[in-house]
N, CA, C, O and the ligand as a Tripos MOL2 file, in Angstrom:
@<TRIPOS>MOLECULE
protein
  297   295    75     0     0
PROTEIN
NO_CHARGES

@<TRIPOS>ATOM
      1 N          54.2160  -38.5470  -49.0490 N.3       1 MET1
      2 CA         54.5990  -38.5890  -50.4030 C.3       1 MET1
      3 C          53.1370  -38.2690  -51.0940 C.2       1 MET1
      4 O          53.1200  -37.9300  -52.2770 O.2       1 MET1
      5 N          52.1370  -38.3590  -50.4830 N.am      2 ARG2
      6 CA         50.9210  -38.3140  -51.2180 C.3       2 ARG2
      7 C          50.5430  -36.7710  -51.1480 C.2       2 ARG2
      8 O          49.5330  -36.3070  -51.6760 O.2       2 ARG2
      9 N          51.3510  -36.1340  -50.5280 N.am      3 ASP3
     10 CA         51.0690  -34.4900  -50.1970 C.3       3 ASP3
     11 C          52.0930  -33.6700  -51.2450 C.2       3 ASP3
     12 O          52.2990  -32.4620  -51.1340 O.2       3 ASP3
     13 N          52.7420  -34.5700  -52.3470 N.am      4 GLY4
     14 CA         53.7290  -34.1110  -53.3090 C.3       4 GLY4
     15 C          55.0320  -33.7820  -52.8730 C.2       4 GLY4
     16 O          55.7060  -33.0080  -53.5530 O.2       4 GLY4
     17 N          55.5580  -34.3580  -51.6310 N.am      5 LYS5
     18 CA         57.0240  -34.1830  -51.3540 C.3       5 LYS5
     19 C          57.5880  -35.4640  -50.9010 C.2       5 LYS5
     20 O          57.0270  -36.3500  -50.2570 O.2       5 LYS5
     21 N          58.7790  -35.4130  -51.3420 N.am      6 CYS6
     22 CA         59.4610  -36.6680  -51.1900 C.3       6 CYS6
     23 C          60.0510  -36.9100  -49.7320 C.2       6 CYS6
     24 O          60.8360  -36.0480  -49.3380 O.2       6 CYS6
     25 N          59.7810  -37.9350  -48.9150 N.am      7 PRO7
     26 CA         60.2140  -37.9770  -47.5320 C.3       7 PRO7
     27 C          61.7220  -38.1990  -47.3980 C.2       7 PRO7
     28 O          62.2840  -37.9850  -46.3240 O.2       7 PRO7
     29 N          62.3760  -38.6220  -48.4700 N.am      8 LYS8
     30 CA         63.5470  -39.1500  -48.5540 C.3       8 LYS8
     31 C          64.7190  -37.9560  -49.0390 C.2       8 LYS8
     32 O          65.7680  -37.7340  -48.4360 O.2       8 LYS8
     33 N          64.2890  -37.3250  -50.1710 N.am      9 CYS9
     34 CA         65.3340  -36.4690  -50.6580 C.3       9 CYS9
     35 C          64.5970  -34.9980  -50.7070 C.2       9 CYS9
     36 O          65.2100  -34.0820  -51.2560 O.2       9 CYS9
     37 N          63.4430  -34.7790  -50.2090 N.am     10 GLY10
     38 CA         62.7330  -33.4680  -50.2400 C.3      10 GLY10
     39 C          62.3310  -33.0970  -51.6760 C.2      10 GLY10
     40 O          61.9040  -31.9510  -51.8150 O.2      10 GLY10
     41 N          62.3900  -33.7910  -52.6460 N.am     11 GLY11
     42 CA         61.9640  -33.5060  -54.0700 C.3      11 GLY11
     43 C          60.4180  -33.1890  -54.0590 C.2      11 GLY11
     44 O          59.5810  -33.7030  -53.3170 O.2      11 GLY11
     45 N          60.2260  -32.2980  -54.9710 N.am     12 SER12
     46 CA         58.4580  -32.0500  -55.0530 C.3      12 SER12
     47 C          58.1650  -32.3690  -56.4890 C.2      12 SER12
     48 O          57.2500  -31.7450  -57.0270 O.2      12 SER12
     49 N          58.9100  -33.3730  -57.2550 N.am     13 LYS13
     50 CA         58.5210  -33.8110  -58.6800 C.3      13 LYS13
     51 C          57.9730  -35.2950  -58.2390 C.2      13 LYS13
     52 O          58.7540  -36.2460  -58.2120 O.2      13 LYS13
     53 N          56.9350  -35.4050  -57.9830 N.am     14 ILE14
     54 CA         56.1470  -36.8150  -57.5490 C.3      14 ILE14
     55 C          55.1650  -37.1470  -58.6070 C.2      14 ILE14
     56 O          54.2300  -36.3760  -58.8200 O.2      14 ILE14
     57 N          55.3240  -38.3390  -59.3460 N.am     15 ALA15
     58 CA         54.4050  -38.9050  -60.1720 C.3      15 ALA15
     59 C          53.5810  -39.8900  -59.5490 C.2      15 ALA15
     60 O          54.0770  -40.5490  -58.6360 O.2      15 ALA15
     61 N          52.3260  -40.1060  -59.9190 N.am     16 THR16
     62 CA         51.3310  -41.0670  -59.4680 C.3      16 THR16
     63 C          50.6130  -41.7840  -60.4410 C.2      16 THR16
     64 O          50.2830  -41.1470  -61.4410 O.2      16 THR16
     65 N          50.2600  -43.1200  -60.3600 N.am     17 THR17
     66 CA         49.1920  -44.0170  -61.0440 C.3      17 THR17
     67 C          48.6460  -44.9660  -60.2900 C.2      17 THR17
     68 O          49.1600  -45.4290  -59.2720 O.2      17 THR17
     69 N          47.6230  -45.2720  -60.7500 N.am     18 ARG18
     70 CA         46.8270  -46.1290  -59.9570 C.3      18 ARG18
     71 C          46.9530  -47.6120  -60.7560 C.2      18 ARG18
     72 O          46.9330  -47.6490  -61.9860 O.2      18 ARG18
     73 N          47.0730  -48.7260  -60.0010 N.am     19 PHE19
     74 CA         47.2830  -50.0300  -60.7920 C.3      19 PHE19
     75 C          46.5910  -51.1820  -59.9810 C.2      19 PHE19
     76 O          46.2750  -50.9220  -58.8200 O.2      19 PHE19
     77 N          46.3420  -52.3520  -60.4520 N.am     20 VAL20
     78 CA         45.9040  -53.4180  -59.8670 C.3      20 VAL20
     79 C          46.9070  -54.5130  -59.7910 C.2      20 VAL20
     80 O          47.5210  -54.9490  -60.7650 O.2      20 VAL20
     81 N          47.0290  -54.9280  -58.5610 N.am     21 VAL21
     82 CA         47.9800  -56.1900  -58.2670 C.3      21 VAL21
     83 C          47.5900  -57.4310  -58.6610 C.2      21 VAL21
     84 O          46.5760  -57.9660  -58.2120 O.2      21 VAL21
     85 N          48.5050  -58.0700  -59.6820 N.am     22 TYR22
     86 CA         48.0850  -59.3730  -60.0020 C.3      22 TYR22
     87 C          48.5710  -60.4340  -59.1550 C.2      22 TYR22
     88 O          49.7680  -60.7230  -59.1660 O.2      22 TYR22
     89 N          47.6060  -61.1400  -58.3000 N.am     23 LEU23
     90 CA         48.1170  -62.0750  -57.4490 C.3      23 LEU23
     91 C          48.0070  -63.7590  -57.9560 C.2      23 LEU23
     92 O          48.3190  -64.7050  -57.2320 O.2      23 LEU23
     93 N          47.5880  -63.8500  -59.0920 N.am     24 GLY24
     94 CA         47.4340  -65.1220  -59.7510 C.3      24 GLY24
     95 C          46.0590  -65.2950  -60.3070 C.2      24 GLY24
     96 O          45.1720  -64.5340  -59.9200 O.2      24 GLY24
     97 N          45.8190  -66.1800  -61.1370 N.am     25 ALA25
     98 CA         44.4770  -66.6460  -61.5880 C.3      25 ALA25
     99 C          43.3690  -66.9780  -60.3410 C.2      25 ALA25
    100 O          43.4830  -67.8110  -59.4430 O.2      25 ALA25
    101 N          42.3470  -66.1080  -60.5840 N.am     26 GLY26
    102 CA         41.2160  -66.4690  -59.5000 C.3      26 GLY26
    103 C          41.4350  -65.6400  -58.2100 C.2      26 GLY26
    104 O          40.6210  -65.8310  -57.3070 O.2      26 GLY26
    105 N          42.3770  -64.7900  -58.0160 N.am     27 LEU27
    106 CA         42.6030  -64.3380  -56.7270 C.3      27 LEU27
    107 C          42.1950  -62.7200  -57.1650 C.2      27 LEU27
    108 O          42.4060  -62.1950  -58.2580 O.2      27 LEU27
    109 N          41.6250  -62.1810  -56.1130 N.am     28 SER28
    110 CA         41.0590  -60.6070  -56.4150 C.3      28 SER28
    111 C          42.2820  -59.7770  -55.7670 C.2      28 SER28
    112 O          42.3430  -59.6630  -54.5430 O.2      28 SER28
    113 N          43.1920  -59.2370  -56.5540 N.am     29 GLY29
    114 CA         44.3550  -58.4030  -55.9990 C.3      29 GLY29
    115 C          43.6990  -57.0090  -55.9600 C.2      29 GLY29
    116 O          42.7010  -56.6230  -56.5670 O.2      29 GLY29
    117 N          44.6490  -56.2210  -54.9360 N.am     30 PRO30
    118 CA         44.1050  -55.0610  -54.5050 C.3      30 PRO30
    119 C          44.5660  -53.8420  -55.5880 C.2      30 PRO30
    120 O          45.5530  -53.8760  -56.3230 O.2      30 PRO30
    121 N          43.7470  -52.9510  -55.4930 N.am     31 THR31
    122 CA         43.9450  -51.7800  -56.5030 C.3      31 THR31
    123 C          44.8740  -50.7020  -55.5580 C.2      31 THR31
    124 O          44.5570  -50.3750  -54.4150 O.2      31 THR31
    125 N          45.9690  -50.2680  -56.2100 N.am     32 MET32
    126 CA         47.0810  -49.4520  -55.4020 C.3      32 MET32
    127 C          47.3000  -48.0760  -56.2170 C.2      32 MET32
    128 O          47.2230  -47.9180  -57.4350 O.2      32 MET32
    129 N          47.5760  -47.1810  -55.2810 N.am     33 ASP33
    130 CA         48.1050  -45.6710  -55.6350 C.3      33 ASP33
    131 C          49.3960  -45.6870  -55.4840 C.2      33 ASP33
    132 O          49.9310  -45.7270  -54.3760 O.2      33 ASP33
    133 N          50.2130  -45.6500  -56.9170 N.am     34 LEU34
    134 CA         51.7890  -45.6050  -56.7230 C.3      34 LEU34
    135 C          52.4360  -44.2660  -56.7890 C.2      34 LEU34
    136 O          52.3600  -43.5620  -57.7960 O.2      34 LEU34
    137 N          53.1000  -43.9050  -55.6650 N.am     35 PHE35
    138 CA         53.7980  -42.6320  -55.9400 C.3      35 PHE35
    139 C          55.4300  -42.7430  -56.1410 C.2      35 PHE35
    140 O          56.0890  -43.5250  -55.4560 O.2      35 PHE35
    141 N          55.9750  -41.9630  -57.0570 N.am     36 VAL36
    142 CA         57.5160  -42.2530  -57.3140 C.3      36 VAL36
    143 C          57.9150  -40.6980  -57.3990 C.2      36 VAL36
    144 O          57.3700  -39.7370  -57.9430 O.2      36 VAL36
    145 N          59.0370  -40.8360  -56.6750 N.am     37 CYS37
    146 CA         59.9400  -39.4040  -57.0180 C.3      37 CYS37
    147 C          60.7270  -39.4400  -58.1000 C.2      37 CYS37
    148 O          61.3630  -40.4570  -58.3770 O.2      37 CYS37
    149 N          60.7730  -38.4280  -58.7740 N.am     38 ALA38
    150 CA         61.3010  -38.2570  -60.1400 C.3      38 ALA38
    151 C          62.8380  -38.0700  -59.7390 C.2      38 ALA38
    152 O          63.6620  -38.3340  -60.6140 O.2      38 ALA38
    153 N          63.2470  -37.6820  -58.6180 N.am     39 ASP39
    154 CA         64.6850  -37.4150  -58.3040 C.3      39 ASP39
    155 C          65.2970  -38.5280  -57.8630 C.2      39 ASP39
    156 O          66.2230  -38.8960  -58.5850 O.2      39 ASP39
    157 N          65.0610  -39.2420  -56.8280 N.am     40 CYS40
    158 CA         65.6500  -40.2760  -55.9710 C.3      40 CYS40
    159 C          65.0460  -41.7590  -56.4870 C.2      40 CYS40
    160 O          65.6640  -42.8220  -56.4390 O.2      40 CYS40
    161 N          63.8770  -41.5880  -56.9200 N.am     41 LYS41
    162 CA         63.1480  -42.9360  -57.5090 C.3      41 LYS41
    163 C          62.3420  -43.6700  -56.4640 C.2      41 LYS41
    164 O          61.7990  -44.7300  -56.7760 O.2      41 LYS41
    165 N          62.2170  -43.1340  -55.1340 N.am     42 LEU42
    166 CA         61.7710  -43.7000  -53.9690 C.3      42 LEU42
    167 C          60.1040  -43.9470  -54.3210 C.2      42 LEU42
    168 O          59.3880  -43.0290  -54.7200 O.2      42 LEU42
    169 N          59.6980  -45.1190  -54.1380 N.am     43 CYS43
    170 CA         58.3750  -45.5160  -54.1880 C.3      43 CYS43
    171 C          57.5820  -45.7990  -52.9910 C.2      43 CYS43
    172 O          58.0640  -46.5350  -52.1310 O.2      43 CYS43
    173 N          56.2830  -45.2340  -52.8260 N.am     44 GLU44
    174 CA         55.5090  -45.4800  -51.9620 C.3      44 GLU44
    175 C          54.0590  -46.0980  -52.5390 C.2      44 GLU44
    176 O          53.5430  -45.5660  -53.5210 O.2      44 GLU44
    177 N          53.5290  -47.0640  -51.9880 N.am     45 GLN45
    178 CA         52.1750  -47.4630  -52.6460 C.3      45 GLN45
    179 C          51.1850  -47.5670  -51.4550 C.2      45 GLN45
    180 O          51.4630  -47.9620  -50.3220 O.2      45 GLN45
    181 N          49.9610  -47.1360  -51.9190 N.am     46 TYR46
    182 CA         48.9220  -47.1550  -50.7750 C.3      46 TYR46
    183 C          47.7580  -47.8700  -51.4640 C.2      46 TYR46
    184 O          47.3670  -47.5270  -52.5800 O.2      46 TYR46
    185 N          47.1090  -49.0700  -50.6310 N.am     47 MET47
    186 CA         46.0070  -49.6790  -51.2020 C.3      47 MET47
    187 C          44.7290  -49.1880  -51.1320 C.2      47 MET47
    188 O          44.3270  -48.7790  -50.0430 O.2      47 MET47
    189 N          43.8990  -49.1480  -52.2580 N.am     48 VAL48
    190 CA         42.6810  -48.4680  -52.2290 C.3      48 VAL48
    191 C          41.7180  -49.1840  -51.8850 C.2      48 VAL48
    192 O          41.6290  -50.2940  -52.4110 O.2      48 VAL48
    193 N          40.7550  -48.7800  -50.9420 N.am     49 GLY49
    194 CA         39.6430  -49.3010  -50.4050 C.3      49 GLY49
    195 C          40.1220  -49.8810  -48.7500 C.2      49 GLY49
    196 O          41.1040  -49.5740  -48.0740 O.2      49 GLY49
    197 N          39.0330  -50.7880  -48.4720 N.am     50 SER50
    198 CA         39.0190  -51.0260  -47.0740 C.3      50 SER50
    199 C          39.9090  -52.3290  -46.8620 C.2      50 SER50
    200 O          39.7180  -53.3750  -47.4830 O.2      50 SER50
    201 N          40.8110  -52.1570  -46.0000 N.am     51 VAL51
    202 CA         41.7900  -53.2240  -45.4700 C.3      51 VAL51
    203 C          41.0690  -54.3290  -44.6610 C.2      51 VAL51
    204 O          41.2760  -55.5330  -44.8150 O.2      51 VAL51
    205 N          40.2300  -53.8030  -43.8160 N.am     52 GLU52
    206 CA         39.5040  -54.5560  -42.8530 C.3      52 GLU52
    207 C          38.4300  -55.6740  -43.7780 C.2      52 GLU52
    208 O          38.1380  -56.8240  -43.4510 O.2      52 GLU52
    209 N          38.0360  -55.0160  -44.8480 N.am     53 GLU53
    210 CA         37.1950  -55.8540  -45.5160 C.3      53 GLU53
    211 C          37.7300  -56.7500  -46.3150 C.2      53 GLU53
    212 O          36.9650  -57.6580  -46.6410 O.2      53 GLU53
    213 N          39.1330  -56.7990  -46.8670 N.am     54 ARG54
    214 CA         39.8910  -57.6880  -47.4330 C.3      54 ARG54
    215 C          40.1480  -58.7740  -46.5040 C.2      54 ARG54
    216 O          39.9860  -59.9380  -46.8710 O.2      54 ARG54
    217 N          40.5400  -58.4870  -45.3210 N.am     55 VAL55
    218 CA         40.9260  -59.6640  -44.3690 C.3      55 VAL55
    219 C          39.6110  -60.4490  -43.9480 C.2      55 VAL55
    220 O          39.6480  -61.6790  -43.9770 O.2      55 VAL55
    221 N          38.5220  -59.8360  -43.5810 N.am     56 SER56
    222 CA         37.2810  -60.3270  -43.4610 C.3      56 SER56
    223 C          36.8080  -61.2580  -44.4770 C.2      56 SER56
    224 O          36.3710  -62.3820  -44.2270 O.2      56 SER56
    225 N          36.9180  -60.7230  -45.6710 N.am     57 VAL57
    226 CA         36.2550  -61.4640  -46.7130 C.3      57 VAL57
    227 C          37.0580  -62.5380  -47.4870 C.2      57 VAL57
    228 O          36.5100  -63.5180  -47.9910 O.2      57 VAL57
    229 N          38.4190  -62.2900  -47.5550 N.am     58 LEU58
    230 CA         39.4300  -63.1870  -48.5340 C.3      58 LEU58
    231 C          40.1100  -64.1120  -47.4410 C.2      58 LEU58
    232 O          40.6720  -63.6280  -46.4590 O.2      58 LEU58
    233 N          40.0300  -65.3540  -47.6550 N.am     59 ASP59
    234 CA         40.9250  -66.2000  -47.0120 C.3      59 ASP59
    235 C          42.5100  -65.9120  -46.7950 C.2      59 ASP59
    236 O          43.1500  -66.0510  -45.7520 O.2      59 ASP59
    237 N          43.0070  -65.4340  -48.1830 N.am     60 SER60
    238 CA         44.2630  -65.1820  -48.2990 C.3      60 SER60
    239 C          44.9780  -64.0430  -47.5180 C.2      60 SER60
    240 O          46.1920  -63.9100  -47.3620 O.2      60 SER60
    241 N          44.0590  -63.3160  -47.1000 N.am     61 TRP61
    242 CA         44.3980  -61.8920  -46.2280 C.3      61 TRP61
    243 C          44.4150  -62.4490  -44.6900 C.2      61 TRP61
    244 O          43.6040  -63.2660  -44.2520 O.2      61 TRP61
    245 N          45.3100  -61.9550  -44.0700 N.am     62 LYS62
    246 CA         45.2350  -62.1480  -42.3680 C.3      62 LYS62
    247 C          46.2190  -61.0000  -41.8780 C.2      62 LYS62
    248 O          47.1560  -60.4610  -42.4660 O.2      62 LYS62
    249 N          45.6400  -60.7840  -40.4650 N.am     63 TRP63
    250 CA         46.4520  -59.6960  -39.9230 C.3      63 TRP63
    251 C          47.7090  -60.2020  -39.3530 C.2      63 TRP63
    252 O          47.8280  -61.3580  -38.9480 O.2      63 TRP63
    253 N          48.5900  -59.3750  -39.3280 N.am     64 VAL64
    254 CA         49.9650  -59.7280  -38.8260 C.3      64 VAL64
    255 C          49.9240  -59.7730  -37.1660 C.2      64 VAL64
    256 O          49.4970  -58.8610  -36.4590 O.2      64 VAL64
    257 N          50.3790  -60.8430  -36.7750 N.am     65 GLN65
    258 CA         50.2970  -61.0840  -35.4240 C.3      65 GLN65
    259 C          51.8880  -60.7460  -34.7450 C.2      65 GLN65
    260 O          52.9390  -61.3000  -35.0670 O.2      65 GLN65
    261 N          51.7030  -59.7110  -33.7590 N.am     66 ARG66
    262 CA         52.9650  -59.3190  -33.1810 C.3      66 ARG66
    263 C          53.5060  -60.3210  -32.1630 C.2      66 ARG66
    264 O          52.8760  -60.7980  -31.2190 O.2      66 ARG66
    265 N          54.9630  -60.6000  -32.5550 N.am     67 GLU67
    266 CA         55.7880  -61.6640  -31.7960 C.3      67 GLU67
    267 C          56.0050  -61.0210  -30.5930 C.2      67 GLU67
    268 O          56.8620  -60.1390  -30.6260 O.2      67 GLU67
    269 N          55.3960  -61.2540  -29.4290 N.am     68 GLU68
    270 CA         56.0190  -60.4020  -28.0850 C.3      68 GLU68
    271 C          56.3740  -61.5590  -27.0960 C.2      68 GLU68
    272 O          55.5130  -62.2260  -26.5220 O.2      68 GLU68
    273 N          57.5710  -61.7160  -26.9660 N.am     69 GLY69
    274 CA         58.1600  -62.6660  -25.8120 C.3      69 GLY69
    275 C          59.0300  -63.6680  -26.5560 C.2      69 GLY69
    276 O          59.6630  -64.4620  -25.8600 O.2      69 GLY69
    277 N          59.1440  -63.7360  -27.8780 N.am     70 GLY70
    278 CA         60.0390  -64.4550  -28.5210 C.3      70 GLY70
    279 C          59.4050  -65.7160  -29.1570 C.2      70 GLY70
    280 O          58.2460  -65.9830  -28.8380 O.2      70 GLY70
    281 N          60.0140  -66.4540  -29.9620 N.am     71 PRO71
    282 CA         59.3610  -67.4250  -30.7230 C.3      71 PRO71
    283 C          59.1810  -68.7050  -29.8660 C.2      71 PRO71
    284 O          58.5360  -69.6170  -30.3840 O.2      71 PRO71
    285 N          59.6400  -68.8680  -28.7030 N.am     72 PHE72
    286 CA         59.6140  -70.1600  -28.0280 C.3      72 PHE72
    287 C          58.3880  -70.0530  -27.0230 C.2      72 PHE72
    288 O          58.1720  -70.9740  -26.2350 O.2      72 PHE72
    289 N          57.6050  -68.9440  -27.0580 N.am     73 ARG73
    290 CA         56.5100  -68.9700  -26.1120 C.3      73 ARG73
    291 C          55.2030  -69.6850  -26.5370 C.2      73 ARG73
    292 O          55.1600  -69.8190  -27.7600 O.2      73 ARG73
    293 N          54.3780  -70.0680  -26.0400 N.am     74 ARG74
    294 CA         53.1550  -70.7770  -26.3620 C.3      74 ARG74
    295 C          53.3150  -72.2770  -26.5010 C.2      74 ARG74
    296 O          52.3400  -72.9790  -26.7740 O.2      74 ARG74
    297 ZN         63.1970  -38.4510  -53.6170 Zn       75 ZN75
@<TRIPOS>BOND
     1     1     2 1
     2     2     3 1
     3     3     4 2
     4     3     5 am
     5     5     6 1
     6     6     7 1
     7     7     8 2
     8     7     9 am
     9     9    10 1
    10    10    11 1
    11    11    12 2
    12    11    13 am
    13    13    14 1
    14    14    15 1
    15    15    16 2
    16    15    17 am
    17    17    18 1
    18    18    19 1
    19    19    20 2
    20    19    21 am
    21    21    22 1
    22    22    23 1
    23    23    24 2
    24    23    25 am
    25    25    26 1
    26    26    27 1
    27    27    28 2
    28    27    29 am
    29    29    30 1
    30    30    31 1
    31    31    32 2
    32    31    33 am
    33    33    34 1
    34    34    35 1
    35    35    36 2
    36    35    37 am
    37    37    38 1
    38    38    39 1
    39    39    40 2
    40    39    41 am
    41    41    42 1
    42    42    43 1
    43    43    44 2
    44    43    45 am
    45    45    46 1
    46    46    47 1
    47    47    48 2
    48    47    49 am
    49    49    50 1
    50    50    51 1
    51    51    52 2
    52    51    53 am
    53    53    54 1
    54    54    55 1
    55    55    56 2
    56    55    57 am
    57    57    58 1
    58    58    59 1
    59    59    60 2
    60    59    61 am
    61    61    62 1
    62    62    63 1
    63    63    64 2
    64    63    65 am
    65    65    66 1
    66    66    67 1
    67    67    68 2
    68    67    69 am
    69    69    70 1
    70    70    71 1
    71    71    72 2
    72    71    73 am
    73    73    74 1
    74    74    75 1
    75    75    76 2
    76    75    77 am
    77    77    78 1
    78    78    79 1
    79    79    80 2
    80    79    81 am
    81    81    82 1
    82    82    83 1
    83    83    84 2
    84    83    85 am
    85    85    86 1
    86    86    87 1
    87    87    88 2
    88    87    89 am
    89    89    90 1
    90    90    91 1
    91    91    92 2
    92    91    93 am
    93    93    94 1
    94    94    95 1
    95    95    96 2
    96    95    97 am
    97    97    98 1
    98    98    99 1
    99    99   100 2
   100    99   101 am
   101   101   102 1
   102   102   103 1
   103   103   104 2
   104   103   105 am
   105   105   106 1
   106   106   107 1
   107   107   108 2
   108   107   109 am
   109   109   110 1
   110   110   111 1
   111   111   112 2
   112   111   113 am
   113   113   114 1
   114   114   115 1
   115   115   116 2
   116   115   117 am
   117   117   118 1
   118   118   119 1
   119   119   120 2
   120   119   121 am
   121   121   122 1
   122   122   123 1
   123   123   124 2
   124   123   125 am
   125   125   126 1
   126   126   127 1
   127   127   128 2
   128   127   129 am
   129   129   130 1
   130   130   131 1
   131   131   132 2
   132   131   133 am
   133   133   134 1
   134   134   135 1
   135   135   136 2
   136   135   137 am
   137   137   138 1
   138   138   139 1
   139   139   140 2
   140   139   141 am
   141   141   142 1
   142   142   143 1
   143   143   144 2
   144   143   145 am
   145   145   146 1
   146   146   147 1
   147   147   148 2
   148   147   149 am
   149   149   150 1
   150   150   151 1
   151   151   152 2
   152   151   153 am
   153   153   154 1
   154   154   155 1
   155   155   156 2
   156   155   157 am
   157   157   158 1
   158   158   159 1
   159   159   160 2
   160   159   161 am
   161   161   162 1
   162   162   163 1
   163   163   164 2
   164   163   165 am
   165   165   166 1
   166   166   167 1
   167   167   168 2
   168   167   169 am
   169   169   170 1
   170   170   171 1
   171   171   172 2
   172   171   173 am
   173   173   174 1
   174   174   175 1
   175   175   176 2
   176   175   177 am
   177   177   178 1
   178   178   179 1
   179   179   180 2
   180   179   181 am
   181   181   182 1
   182   182   183 1
   183   183   184 2
   184   183   185 am
   185   185   186 1
   186   186   187 1
   187   187   188 2
   188   187   189 am
   189   189   190 1
   190   190   191 1
   191   191   192 2
   192   191   193 am
   193   193   194 1
   194   194   195 1
   195   195   196 2
   196   195   197 am
   197   197   198 1
   198   198   199 1
   199   199   200 2
   200   199   201 am
   201   201   202 1
   202   202   203 1
   203   203   204 2
   204   203   205 am
   205   205   206 1
   206   206   207 1
   207   207   208 2
   208   207   209 am
   209   209   210 1
   210   210   211 1
   211   211   212 2
   212   211   213 am
   213   213   214 1
   214   214   215 1
   215   215   216 2
   216   215   217 am
   217   217   218 1
   218   218   219 1
   219   219   220 2
   220   219   221 am
   221   221   222 1
   222   222   223 1
   223   223   224 2
   224   223   225 am
   225   225   226 1
   226   226   227 1
   227   227   228 2
   228   227   229 am
   229   229   230 1
   230   230   231 1
   231   231   232 2
   232   231   233 am
   233   233   234 1
   234   234   235 1
   235   235   236 2
   236   235   237 am
   237   237   238 1
   238   238   239 1
   239   239   240 2
   240   239   241 am
   241   241   242 1
   242   242   243 1
   243   243   244 2
   244   243   245 am
   245   245   246 1
   246   246   247 1
   247   247   248 2
   248   247   249 am
   249   249   250 1
   250   250   251 1
   251   251   252 2
   252   251   253 am
   253   253   254 1
   254   254   255 1
   255   255   256 2
   256   255   257 am
   257   257   258 1
   258   258   259 1
   259   259   260 2
   260   259   261 am
   261   261   262 1
   262   262   263 1
   263   263   264 2
   264   263   265 am
   265   265   266 1
   266   266   267 1
   267   267   268 2
   268   267   269 am
   269   269   270 1
   270   270   271 1
   271   271   272 2
   272   271   273 am
   273   273   274 1
   274   274   275 1
   275   275   276 2
   276   275   277 am
   277   277   278 1
   278   278   279 1
   279   279   280 2
   280   279   281 am
   281   281   282 1
   282   282   283 1
   283   283   284 2
   284   283   285 am
   285   285   286 1
   286   286   287 1
   287   287   288 2
   288   287   289 am
   289   289   290 1
   290   290   291 1
   291   291   292 2
   292   291   293 am
   293   293   294 1
   294   294   295 1
   295   295   296 2
@<TRIPOS>SUBSTRUCTURE
     1 MET1         2 RESIDUE 1 A MET
     2 ARG2         6 RESIDUE 1 A ARG
     3 ASP3        10 RESIDUE 1 A ASP
     4 GLY4        14 RESIDUE 1 A GLY
     5 LYS5        18 RESIDUE 1 A LYS
     6 CYS6        22 RESIDUE 1 A CYS
     7 PRO7        26 RESIDUE 1 A PRO
     8 LYS8        30 RESIDUE 1 A LYS
     9 CYS9        34 RESIDUE 1 A CYS
    10 GLY10       38 RESIDUE 1 A GLY
    11 GLY11       42 RESIDUE 1 A GLY
    12 SER12       46 RESIDUE 1 A SER
    13 LYS13       50 RESIDUE 1 A LYS
    14 ILE14       54 RESIDUE 1 A ILE
    15 ALA15       58 RESIDUE 1 A ALA
    16 THR16       62 RESIDUE 1 A THR
    17 THR17       66 RESIDUE 1 A THR
    18 ARG18       70 RESIDUE 1 A ARG
    19 PHE19       74 RESIDUE 1 A PHE
    20 VAL20       78 RESIDUE 1 A VAL
    21 VAL21       82 RESIDUE 1 A VAL
    22 TYR22       86 RESIDUE 1 A TYR
    23 LEU23       90 RESIDUE 1 A LEU
    24 GLY24       94 RESIDUE 1 A GLY
    25 ALA25       98 RESIDUE 1 A ALA
    26 GLY26      102 RESIDUE 1 A GLY
    27 LEU27      106 RESIDUE 1 A LEU
    28 SER28      110 RESIDUE 1 A SER
    29 GLY29      114 RESIDUE 1 A GLY
    30 PRO30      118 RESIDUE 1 A PRO
    31 THR31      122 RESIDUE 1 A THR
    32 MET32      126 RESIDUE 1 A MET
    33 ASP33      130 RESIDUE 1 A ASP
    34 LEU34      134 RESIDUE 1 A LEU
    35 PHE35      138 RESIDUE 1 A PHE
    36 VAL36      142 RESIDUE 1 A VAL
    37 CYS37      146 RESIDUE 1 A CYS
    38 ALA38      150 RESIDUE 1 A ALA
    39 ASP39      154 RESIDUE 1 A ASP
    40 CYS40      158 RESIDUE 1 A CYS
    41 LYS41      162 RESIDUE 1 A LYS
    42 LEU42      166 RESIDUE 1 A LEU
    43 CYS43      170 RESIDUE 1 A CYS
    44 GLU44      174 RESIDUE 1 A GLU
    45 GLN45      178 RESIDUE 1 A GLN
    46 TYR46      182 RESIDUE 1 A TYR
    47 MET47      186 RESIDUE 1 A MET
    48 VAL48      190 RESIDUE 1 A VAL
    49 GLY49      194 RESIDUE 1 A GLY
    50 SER50      198 RESIDUE 1 A SER
    51 VAL51      202 RESIDUE 1 A VAL
    52 GLU52      206 RESIDUE 1 A GLU
    53 GLU53      210 RESIDUE 1 A GLU
    54 ARG54      214 RESIDUE 1 A ARG
    55 VAL55      218 RESIDUE 1 A VAL
    56 SER56      222 RESIDUE 1 A SER
    57 VAL57      226 RESIDUE 1 A VAL
    58 LEU58      230 RESIDUE 1 A LEU
    59 ASP59      234 RESIDUE 1 A ASP
    60 SER60      238 RESIDUE 1 A SER
    61 TRP61      242 RESIDUE 1 A TRP
    62 LYS62      246 RESIDUE 1 A LYS
    63 TRP63      250 RESIDUE 1 A TRP
    64 VAL64      254 RESIDUE 1 A VAL
    65 GLN65      258 RESIDUE 1 A GLN
    66 ARG66      262 RESIDUE 1 A ARG
    67 GLU67      266 RESIDUE 1 A GLU
    68 GLU68      270 RESIDUE 1 A GLU
    69 GLY69      274 RESIDUE 1 A GLY
    70 GLY70      278 RESIDUE 1 A GLY
    71 PRO71      282 RESIDUE 1 A PRO
    72 PHE72      286 RESIDUE 1 A PHE
    73 ARG73      290 RESIDUE 1 A ARG
    74 ARG74      294 RESIDUE 1 A ARG
    75 ZN75       297 GROUP 0 **** ****
């Protein structure tokens, strides 16, 4: 979608804006680039900056652990 083409409807009229996510008082939210298709309104958003840095610096961020073998393992 960042290349100017909608992956859902194939439209080429894509709008973009940059915004900061508000996570609450005292929490540093990420800056996002938002892409919206003018035809079907599909939205995609991408975080600006390093994800690795957020996870290592901020307690509120963590890596998603993949469940392999079901919930009753361990
Ligand atoms: Zn579209």
